N, CA, C and O of each residue as an XYZ file, in Angstrom:
332
protein
N       8.173      2.703    -17.890
C       8.629      3.586    -16.856
C       9.661      2.852    -16.008
O       9.435      1.710    -15.607
N      10.775      3.488    -15.737
C      11.833      2.874    -14.951
C      11.598      3.020    -13.455
O      10.670      3.702    -13.019
N      12.452      2.369    -12.681
C      12.368      2.468    -11.231
C      12.780      3.865    -10.770
O      13.638      4.508    -11.373
N      12.161      4.308     -9.709
C      12.499      5.587     -9.105
C      13.791      5.412     -8.325
O      13.863      4.564     -7.436
N      14.818      6.204     -8.642
C      16.131      6.035     -8.018
C      16.528      7.216     -7.134
O      17.390      7.074     -6.267
N      15.918      8.365     -7.340
C      16.268      9.564     -6.582
C      15.753      9.454     -5.148
O      14.552      9.301     -4.928
N      16.666      9.533     -4.167
C      16.266      9.419     -2.765
C      15.287     10.525     -2.357
O      14.301     10.230     -1.682
N      15.519     11.783     -2.739
C      14.540     12.820     -2.374
C      13.157     12.570     -2.984
O      12.142     12.837     -2.340
N      13.108     12.063     -4.213
C      11.818     11.783     -4.832
C      11.122     10.592     -4.178
O       9.894     10.564     -4.091
N      11.893      9.617     -3.720
C      11.319      8.470     -3.012
C      10.687      8.946     -1.704
O       9.586      8.526     -1.350
N      11.390      9.822     -0.994
C      10.857     10.379      0.259
C       9.615     11.215     -0.028
O       8.629     11.134      0.706
N       9.655     12.013     -1.085
C       8.494     12.819     -1.469
C       7.300     11.930     -1.786
O       6.176     12.235     -1.386
N       7.531     10.845     -2.492
C       6.451      9.913     -2.835
C       5.830      9.334     -1.562
O       4.606      9.256     -1.453
N       6.652      8.934     -0.613
C       6.142      8.427      0.658
C       5.347      9.478      1.406
O       4.296      9.180      1.973
N       5.844     10.713      1.411
C       5.135     11.810      2.066
C       3.787     12.065      1.397
O       2.794     12.317      2.080
N       3.744     12.001      0.065
C       2.483     12.207     -0.655
C       1.474     11.098     -0.342
O       0.274     11.361     -0.269
N       1.945      9.868     -0.156
C       1.049      8.797      0.274
C       0.468      9.109      1.655
O      -0.718      8.887      1.902
N       1.311      9.622      2.546
C       0.839     10.014      3.876
C      -0.216     11.114      3.776
O      -1.218     11.080      4.491
N       0.004     12.081      2.899
C      -0.972     13.153      2.686
C      -2.305     12.579      2.205
O      -3.365     13.007      2.663
N      -2.259     11.623      1.291
C      -3.484     10.987      0.799
C      -4.216     10.279      1.942
O      -5.431     10.420      2.084
N      -3.485      9.525      2.750
C      -4.096      8.802      3.865
C      -4.746      9.775      4.845
O      -5.890      9.578      5.256
N      -4.018     10.820      5.217
C      -4.561     11.783      6.176
C      -5.758     12.537      5.608
O      -6.763     12.715      6.298
N      -5.661     12.977      4.373
C      -6.749     13.732      3.751
C      -8.015     12.897      3.632
O      -9.104     13.363      3.965
N      -7.875     11.673      3.161
C      -9.069     10.833      3.006
C      -9.641     10.427      4.365
O     -10.860     10.380      4.527
N      -8.788     10.136      5.335
C      -9.270      9.766      6.665
C     -10.034     10.913      7.310
O     -11.125     10.717      7.845
N      -9.466     12.095      7.259
C     -10.127     13.263      7.843
C     -11.428     13.569      7.106
O     -12.432     13.906      7.733
N     -11.414     13.455      5.792
C     -12.627     13.705      5.002
C     -13.735     12.723      5.357
O     -14.890     13.118      5.518
N     -13.385     11.437      5.480
C     -14.382     10.437      5.865
C     -14.949     10.724      7.255
O     -16.151     10.597      7.485
N     -14.075     11.108      8.166
C     -14.532     11.387      9.528
C     -15.430     12.624      9.566
O     -16.414     12.656     10.304
N     -15.093     13.635      8.777
C     -15.923     14.841      8.721
C     -17.298     14.513      8.136
O     -18.308     15.035      8.606
N     -17.345     13.659      7.121
C     -18.612     13.282      6.506
C     -19.512     12.476      7.453
O     -20.738     12.574      7.396
N     -18.878     11.675      8.328
C     -19.649     10.829      9.235
C     -18.907     10.718     10.564
O     -18.302      9.684     10.847
N     -18.945     11.778     11.387
C     -18.179     11.752     12.640
C     -18.752     10.733     13.631
O     -19.962     10.522     13.711
N     -17.871     10.136     14.353
C     -18.286      9.181     15.383
C     -17.168      8.201     15.675
O     -16.211      8.072     14.912
N     -17.311      7.506     16.808
C     -16.259      6.577     17.213
C     -16.169      5.384     16.280
O     -15.080      4.856     16.057
N     -17.310      4.945     15.726
C     -17.292      3.798     14.818
C     -16.554      4.138     13.522
O     -15.775      3.332     13.012
N     -16.804      5.328     12.999
C     -16.087      5.763     11.783
C     -14.591      5.837     12.049
O     -13.788      5.386     11.232
N     -14.214      6.405     13.192
C     -12.792      6.505     13.548
C     -12.160      5.123     13.646
O     -11.056      4.900     13.148
N     -12.859      4.203     14.285
C     -12.346      2.833     14.416
C     -12.186      2.168     13.051
O     -11.175      1.516     12.793
N     -13.170      2.328     12.187
C     -13.094      1.726     10.854
C     -11.947      2.321     10.033
O     -11.285      1.603      9.284
N     -11.711      3.610     10.169
C     -10.595      4.242      9.457
C      -9.262      3.678      9.949
O      -8.384      3.360      9.148
N      -9.117      3.558     11.258
C      -7.878      3.005     11.832
C      -7.671      1.569     11.359
O      -6.561      1.194     10.982
N      -8.726      0.769     11.378
C      -8.614     -0.620     10.914
C      -8.269     -0.694      9.429
O      -7.481     -1.545      9.019
N      -8.846      0.180      8.634
C      -8.543      0.209      7.209
C      -7.073      0.536      6.951
O      -6.422     -0.104      6.125
N      -6.566      1.525      7.657
C      -5.156      1.908      7.496
C      -4.247      0.767      7.938
O      -3.292      0.432      7.237
N      -4.531      0.168      9.088
C      -3.709     -0.920      9.596
C      -3.725     -2.129      8.653
O      -2.678     -2.688      8.326
N      -4.934     -2.523      8.220
C      -5.051     -3.690      7.343
C      -4.395     -3.441      5.988
O      -3.805     -4.355      5.412
N      -4.490     -2.234      5.482
C      -3.850     -1.903      4.200
C      -2.335     -2.020      4.307
O      -1.682     -2.542      3.403
N      -1.784     -1.537      5.403
C      -0.336     -1.624      5.603
C       0.112     -3.082      5.725
O       1.132     -3.472      5.157
N      -0.647     -3.877      6.461
C      -0.304     -5.295      6.612
C      -0.425     -6.040      5.290
O       0.398     -6.909      4.999
N      -1.440     -5.717      4.480
C      -1.609     -6.356      3.175
C      -0.445     -6.008      2.253
O       0.053     -6.870      1.530
N      -0.015     -4.759      2.275
C       1.123     -4.329      1.466
C       2.379     -5.103      1.885
O       3.127     -5.594      1.040
N       2.598     -5.203      3.190
C       3.737     -5.963      3.717
C       3.656     -7.418      3.252
O       4.662     -7.993      2.835
N       2.474     -8.007      3.322
C       2.273     -9.386      2.879
C       2.624     -9.542      1.406
O       3.346    -10.467      1.033
N       2.114     -8.637      0.562
C       2.349     -8.750     -0.882
C       3.813     -8.587     -1.263
O       4.319     -9.301     -2.129
N       4.489     -7.651     -0.618
C       5.834     -7.304     -1.077
C       6.958     -7.822     -0.198
O       8.122     -7.572     -0.509
N       6.671     -8.527      0.877
C       7.735     -9.101      1.689
C       7.465    -10.572      1.995
O       8.286    -11.435      1.686
N       6.334    -10.850      2.593
C       6.037    -12.211      3.041
C       6.006    -13.190      1.884
O       6.619    -14.255      1.962
N       5.301    -12.849      0.807
C       5.214    -13.783     -0.324
C       6.592    -14.109     -0.895
O       6.876    -15.263     -1.214
N       7.449    -13.092     -1.024
C       8.776    -13.328     -1.595
C       9.685    -14.080     -0.626
O      10.396    -14.995     -1.042
N       9.679    -13.717      0.649
C      10.619    -14.300      1.605
C      10.198    -15.679      2.110
O      11.052    -16.528      2.368
N       8.892    -15.911      2.255
C       8.451    -17.133      2.906
C       7.661    -18.086      2.010
O       7.553    -19.272      2.324
N       7.110    -17.595      0.910
C       6.277    -18.453      0.057
C       7.024    -18.868     -1.193
O       7.168    -20.062     -1.457
N       7.507    -17.899     -1.973
C       8.170    -18.204     -3.242
C       9.179    -17.104     -3.568
O       8.778    -15.997     -3.929
N      10.482    -17.384     -3.451
C      11.494    -16.362     -3.712
C      11.475    -15.810     -5.145
O      12.052    -14.754     -5.405
N      10.828    -16.503     -6.061
C      10.764    -16.009     -7.439
C       9.698    -14.925     -7.612
O       9.618    -14.310     -8.675
N       8.886    -14.684     -6.592
C       7.848    -13.653     -6.662
C       8.463    -12.281     -6.371
O       8.413    -11.782     -5.247
N       9.034    -11.696     -7.404
C       9.627    -10.361     -7.273
C       8.940     -9.458     -8.275
O       8.954     -9.728     -9.476
N       8.344     -8.396     -7.789
C       7.617     -7.487     -8.664
C       7.718     -6.067     -8.118
O       8.043     -5.856     -6.949
N       7.437     -5.108     -8.978
C       7.607     -3.706     -8.623
C       6.328     -3.031     -8.153
O       6.375     -1.913     -7.639
N       5.207     -3.681     -8.318
C       3.943     -3.113     -7.897
C       2.836     -4.134     -8.062
O       3.058     -5.241     -8.552
N       1.651     -3.751     -7.648
C       0.529     -4.687     -7.720
C       0.201     -5.040     -9.169
O      -0.100     -6.196     -9.466
N       0.256     -4.065    -10.071
C       0.004     -4.340    -11.485
C       1.009     -5.326    -12.054
O       0.645     -6.252    -12.779
N       2.276     -5.120    -11.721
C       3.330     -6.026    -12.173
C       3.125     -7.421    -11.581
O       3.331     -8.420    -12.270
N       2.722     -7.497    -10.313
C       2.462     -8.775     -9.671
C       1.332     -9.521    -10.383
O       1.460    -10.710    -10.676
N       0.235     -8.828    -10.659
C      -0.885     -9.462    -11.351
C      -0.497     -9.947    -12.735
O      -0.904    -11.030    -13.157
N       0.290     -9.145    -13.445
C       0.737     -9.528    -14.790
C       1.602    -10.786    -14.713
O       1.444    -11.695    -15.528
N       2.508    -10.848    -13.748
C       3.365    -12.027    -13.601
C       2.553    -13.270    -13.232
O       2.790    -14.356    -13.762
N       1.601    -13.102    -12.324
C       0.804    -14.257    -11.908
C      -0.097    -14.754    -13.018
O      -0.323    -15.959    -13.130
N      -0.618    -13.855    -13.846
C      -1.484    -14.256    -14.947
C      -0.718    -14.946    -16.081
O      -1.272    -15.786    -16.791
N       0.557    -14.584    -16.245
C       1.360    -15.182    -17.323
C       2.192    -16.374    -16.846
O       2.967    -16.935    -17.620
N       2.041    -16.757    -15.604
C       2.769    -17.888    -15.051
C       2.137    -19.195    -15.512
O       0.919    -19.281    -15.671
N       2.948    -20.187    -15.721
C       2.425    -21.494    -16.140
C       2.593    -22.503    -15.045
O       2.212    -23.663    -15.210
C-alpha cells in the first residue's frame, strides 16, 4: 500500500480518528459514569497523543535520524530487522 497523498483524504482520515476517540470516550463514560472515569479517559487521550509524538518525531529528531517509518508496524519491522 502506498502513502496517502490526497489532502482531502488525509483530512478525512484525521477526522475519522477524532470520531473514534469521541465515540469510544463517550461509550466508556456511559458504561461507567463518574469523575474518575472522565479523568482516566482524558489521561488516556493525552498520553496516547504524547506517545505518538514521541514515536514519530522525538525518536527521529533527537535520538536517531535514521529512524524513519510510516507507522507503528513499519517501525517494529525496521527495529526487528536492524543489526
